[in-house]
N, C-alpha and C positions, 0 to 999 in steps of 0.2 A: 504494500499500499504506499502510495506517495503521500508525504506529509509536507504541506506548505504552511505558510503563516500569514496572519493578517495583523495589522497594527495601525492605530491612529498616529501616523507620523505628524509631528507638529514642529513649531519653531523652538520647542523646549525638549524634544526627544533626541534619541540617537539619530544620526543623519542617514539618508537613504543609501549613500555610497558605503558607509561603514557597515550598515546592516546587510546590504546585499552581498558584500564580500564574505561576511561571516556566515551567511546562510549557505552560500555556494560551497564554501570550504567545509562546512559541517555536513553537507549532503541533503539539505532540505530541497524540496521540489520547486517551491515557488514563493513569491511575495505578492500579496493582494492588498490593495489599498482602497480605503473608502474615500468619499468626498462630501463636503458641505462647503458651498461657496461662502455662506455667512449664516449666522444664527440671530435672527431678530430678537432684541432684548424683550420686547413685549410679545410674549408667546401665549396663545390659547391652547396650542397643541400639546398634550401631555407626552412626556418621554415614554416610549413604548415599553421600556424595561421597568418603569415605575421610579418614583423619587425625583430628585433633582437631575437635570441634565448635566452630565460630566463636562468639565471645562474644555476638554480636548475637542469637543464638537465644534467649538468656535475658533479653533486654532489649527484646523487641519490643513496640511499642505495640499496644493493641487496635485492630484494623483498622476497626471500625465507628465508633469514636469519632474516629479520625484521618480517615477518609473523610468523616465528617459535617463536620469543620472544612474539608476541601478543597472539599466541595460548596458551602459557605457563601461562598467567596471566588472561585468560578468560575462560568461560565455554560455552557460547552460541553464541558469536559473529561470524558471517560468515567471512571467510578469502579468499581473491581472488587476482588475478593479473589482471592488466588492463594497459598494456597487457604484457604477456611473449613473448619475441622475439624468437620463437622456431627455426627459421633459424639460429640464432647465438649461439645455445647451442648444445652440444652433447646429442643426444636423449636418449642414455642409461643412462647417468648420470642424465638427466632431468627427466626421467621416475622414477628413484629412489628417487630424491628429492620430486617430486610431490606425490608419493605414501606414503613416510614417513611423510610428512606434513599432508596429509589427514588422515593417520592412527593415528598419535599422537594427532590430533585435534578432533578425533571422527567423521570424515566425513564432516568437516565444509569447506573444500576447494573448491573454484571455479577456474578452469583454464580459465582465459580470455587470449586469444592468438591473435596474429596479425602478419602482414607481414612486418612491419617497414616502415619508411619513410626516414631514414638517410642513404644515399648510401655509404658514407665514413665509417661510423661505421660498416655497414654490410660487406663492402669489407675487413676490417681488420680481420673479422672473416672468410674470404675465401668465402663469399657468392657472387654468380653471380646474379646480380639484376634481370635480365629478367626471371630467373627461380626460383626465391625465393618462389613463391606460390606453385609450384610443389614440391619444397624442403620441405616446411612446411607440405604439404599433405603427403609426403612420411615419414617424421619423426613422424607424428601423427600415421600413420599405424604401424610403428615400435614400438612406445610406447604401442599401444593397444595390440600387440603381447606380450610384456613383462607384461602387466597388466592382461592378460587372466588367467583363473583359472588353465588351464593345460599348461605345457611347449609348447610354439608355436614358430616356426621359421618364419622369415620374410626376404624376398629377394626383395629389391626395387631398384629403379633407382639410388637413391643416397646413400643407406646404407642397411645394413643387420644385422641380429642377429640370432644366432643359437637358437634352442629350449633350454630354459634355466629355471633354478629355479630362481625366482625373487620375493622376498618378502620384505616388506609387500605389499599387494594389496590395491588399493583404496577401500574405504568403500562401495561406491555406486555400486550396481550390474549393469551388462550390460542391456541397454534398446535400443531395435532396433539395429542399427549398432554401437551405442556408447558404448565404454568400457572405464572406468576410472571415474574420478571425474566429477562433473558438468562442462560442457565445453561450452564456449561462444566464438564466433569469432567476433573480432572487424574489422571495416573497413567500407568504403563507399558502399552504396547500388549499386548493379549491379549483372548481371548474374553469373559472376565468383565467387564473394563472396557468393552469395546465394547457388551456387552449393557446395561449401565447407561446409557451415552450414548444408545443407541437408544431406551430406555424412557422417560427423563424429562429429557433435556437437549437443548440446541441444538447441542452439539458437544464438542470435545476440546481440552484444554489440555496438550499434550505438553511436559514439562519438558525444556528444552535443545534440542528440536526435531531430535533425531537419528533416523535410520532412517525418515523419513517416506516416502521413495520406495517402501519395501517395505510399510509398515503402512497407508498411506492407501487403497490399493485394497481392502485387507481390511475396513477400517472402512466404506468406501463401499458395499461389497457387503452388509455386515451391516445397514447403514442402509436400503438399498433393500429387503432381505428383510423388514425390520420394518415395511414400508409407509410409511416416511417419505419426504417430498419430497426428491429428490436435490439440488435447488437450495438447500435449507435448511440443509444441514450446514456447520457452521463449525468450522474448525481453526485454532487460534491458538498457534503455538509460543511458549513461555514461558521467561523467564529466559535469553534468548539473548544471547551476546556477538557482536554483529553485524559482518559484513563485507559489502561490496557484492555479492560473489559468493554468499554465503549468502542474502541477501535475493532476489537474482535467481532462485536455485534455488527458493526458496519461491514466488515469483510464478509460475514455470513449473508448479508444482503446484496452482496456483489458490488459493493462500493470500492473504487480503486484509488480515490484521492480524498483527503480530508484537509481542511484549512483550520489550523489551531490558532488561538488567540494569544497575542503577546500584550503585555501592558504598555500604555503610552508613557514610557519612562526613558530615562537617560541610558547611556551606553552600558554602564556597569550592571544595572538591573536587568536590562534586556538580554545581555549576554548570559547572565546567571540563569534566566528562565530558558534560554536556548540550550544550556547545558542540562537542565532538568528534563527537557523534552527529547534530548538526543537518544536516550535508550529506546524511544518509540520508533526510531527509524529502522530498527532491525539490523 
């Protein structure tokens, strides 16, 4: 089983370059980074985990800049977002950022995407909350048009692009309906989420990894009903606090990669936790 990590990298934590080098040297599979452009002070949206919102949410580094640094100092380490808030980004600019990072890293990028939870943050980006999932779906289709081998136009409900020359292209070739880098959708289990995964993604990024025994058969059935290759579905539990028993359970479910959580801390603390996780690498 591949073990990757995620961390809220901020202006107060270990640097992307230092962390990336240490991860590759220790044999970890990848580095996934979250994003928040800003956190409005006046918030009506409760923190999903309960309690006060941790301060690192308002200090998060831009994931694409940080992952670009990580790519430059590594050769094998996977690079991913967990998650990219697609609704809050211009899809033409985002398509270029993703393709550039994937190209420069030699195809090591995983696009983990989601729909967000902070209503106020999204509103400042002009996002209408009730239609954010449809907006993300539309923007993913627009980006697929830009990533296509031949100039391809797209006209959607929320945006459009003319047939265009748009290079570089993501390294991975199209597979089924998916065009672009490895793509995983984050979010809670349910028919809406699973329909998105089956339509334009390679799999699911379930936060915390709870309830997979019940939800995985449902997703696999939806995947097969959508005409997708059963062997192609990827499920990557995300932001997991690992134990040997938990990892063994995931392996029994056929899961091949897990993303474990690191603290948003300085270099010494982060390296200490990496050393604690090292026996899990096998």
